[in-house]
N, C-alpha and C positions, 0 to 999 in steps of 0.2 A: 504493499499499500504506499502511495506516495505521501511524503510528509508535507503538510501545508504550513505556511507561515502567515502570521498576522500581516495584513497589507498596510499597516500603519507603523508598527514598532518592530516587526520582524521576528517576534517570539514564535516558537513552534506551537501550532494550534492543536490541542487535544479537546475532546468533548467537554472536559471540565472547565476549560477557559474560553469557550466560544462566547462571543459577544451576543447581545440580544437586540432583536428588532423592536419596533414600536408596539407590535402586538404580543411581545413576550417570547416569540419564537427565536430559535437559535440563528445567529448569523454565521455563515461559513467562511467569511473573509477576514473578520476582525476579532481580536480578543476582547474579553470583558473589561480589561483595564483601559482599552482605547475606545470601545464602542458599547454603549449601554442605552437601552430604551430608544433605539432608532437614531442615536446621534453620537458624535464623537464626544468623549468626556472632557477633552481639553482642546481649546481653540488655539492650537499651536501652528506656527509655520515650521518648516522642516528643520531649521537650525535650532529652534526652541525644543523640538522633539529630540534632536541629537543631544542637547544639553541635559534634558530630563533623563533620557535613557542611559546616559554615560555614568550616572550615579550607581548603576547596577553592574559595573565592570567586574566586581568581585564574583558575582553570580555567574557572569559570562565566563570568567577565567576558570571557575570551578567546573563548569559544564563542558568546557572545551579543552582543558589542560593547558591553556595559554597563560601568559603572565603579563598581559598588557597594562600599561598605566592608563589613567582615565583619559589623558590627551591622546594616546595612541588608539584607544578604543573609539574616540570621537572621529579620528581620521577614517577608521574602518566604517563607522556608521554613515559618514558623509558619502562614502563610495556606494554603500549598500542601499540606503534609503531611496535614492532616485529610481530604483528598479521596482519599488512598491507602488501599488495602485493609488494609495492616498496622495502620494507626492507627484504622480504623473498626471492626475486629473486637474483640470482648471478649478480654481477655488469656488466658482459659482455653481459647480456640479457636486459639491460636497455637502452633506447634511450637517452644518455647523451649529445648529441649535443645541443648546446644552440642556441637560436633564432638569426639569423643574425642581426635582428633589435636591439637586446640587445647590441651587440658589437658596433653597430653604435651609439647608445645613449651614451655608456660609452665614446667613443672617442669625441663626441660632448660636453658632460659635462665637460671633462677634458680640452677641447680646450677653454672653457670660461675663464680659468685662474683666478678663484675666489680666492681672497687673503685669506690666512689662512685656505683654504679647502684642506685636503689631497687628493692625487690622488685617484680617484674612480677605483676600480678594479672589482666591482660586482654590479648588480642591481637585484632587486626582483620584482615580480608582486604583487602589493599591491592594496587593495580596496580603492576607493576614500574616503569613509566615515572614514577610519582609519587616513588619512593623510590630509584631507581637513581643513586646519587651517583658522582661521579668522584673517584678516589683517585690520588695521585702516588706511584708505586712505581719506584724505581731510574731516576728521570728520565722515566718514561713515565706518561701519563694512562690509567687503566684503569677500566672499569665491570665489576662482578662479577654483576650481576643481568640478567635478561631483561626488557626493557621490556614485552613482550606476556604475560608470565606473571603469575600472582597469588601473593601470599605472605602468610603470617600475620606481622603486624608491629605495631609500636607505636613511639611516640616518647615518651621520658620525660626530665625535666630532671635534669641531673647534680647530685648532692648537694654542698652546701658551697661555693657561689660566695661569695667574700668581698664586702663592701660595695664598690660601685663596679665590680666586675668584671662583664663581660658573661657571663651564664650560658651554659653549653654543654649540649647535649642528647646523649642516646644514641638511636640508631635501631636497631631490631631487625627482621630479616627472616629468616623460616624457610620452608624447604620440605622435601620428603621427603628431600632430599640434604644440605643444608647449613644451618648457622645462622651468620648474619652479625650482628655487633654493631659499630656504628661510632659515632664521637663527632664532633660538629661544632658550629659556632657558628651565628649567625643566618642563616636562609635556606640552610643547608647549607654555610656557609663553612668552609674549612680542614678538610675531612672527613678523618678518619684511621680506619683499620681497627683495632678493639680485638681482636676475635676473628673468625676465619673458620674454621669447624670442620666437618669432614665428619661426618655423622651415622652 
């Protein structure tokens, strides 16, 4: 059987990661992280997509046995993406409307008023296993997300790191039931829950 690849980001397409059309049926061309409810999840141009996908270079290296740096991976993506349908089509032929749920989540996250978190203007569909951090609660290590689920999420830098201080980030993950905002250092170190709220 021929392996298919997402025509937006290039990841291998399996049944579990197929995107969804407006009627809820599976889309055979795009993955769930790029295409959900009949529209692209991020209103990217190709260079923005290269930048976004380059953060997953470690995952790419693990799956291919290569050891590319993030900059080297970007070079590869810039060669590969022009062969994919999303980047060959004229912009006016692409379904650029974003999911109404996405806008609702953005409003709800901003309404939390988290101290030192910049205003969120975009969310992306992310795989649970990429963002499922471990938290230490009452002496126990717990994870709050499902590795196999997809979430609307983003990572933003905390405002106001002093000179010489290592900056910390906020991670956001939303689904139909919960909103999770966490704070952590480099590579997810010392992760702590800021908000875990039932919707």
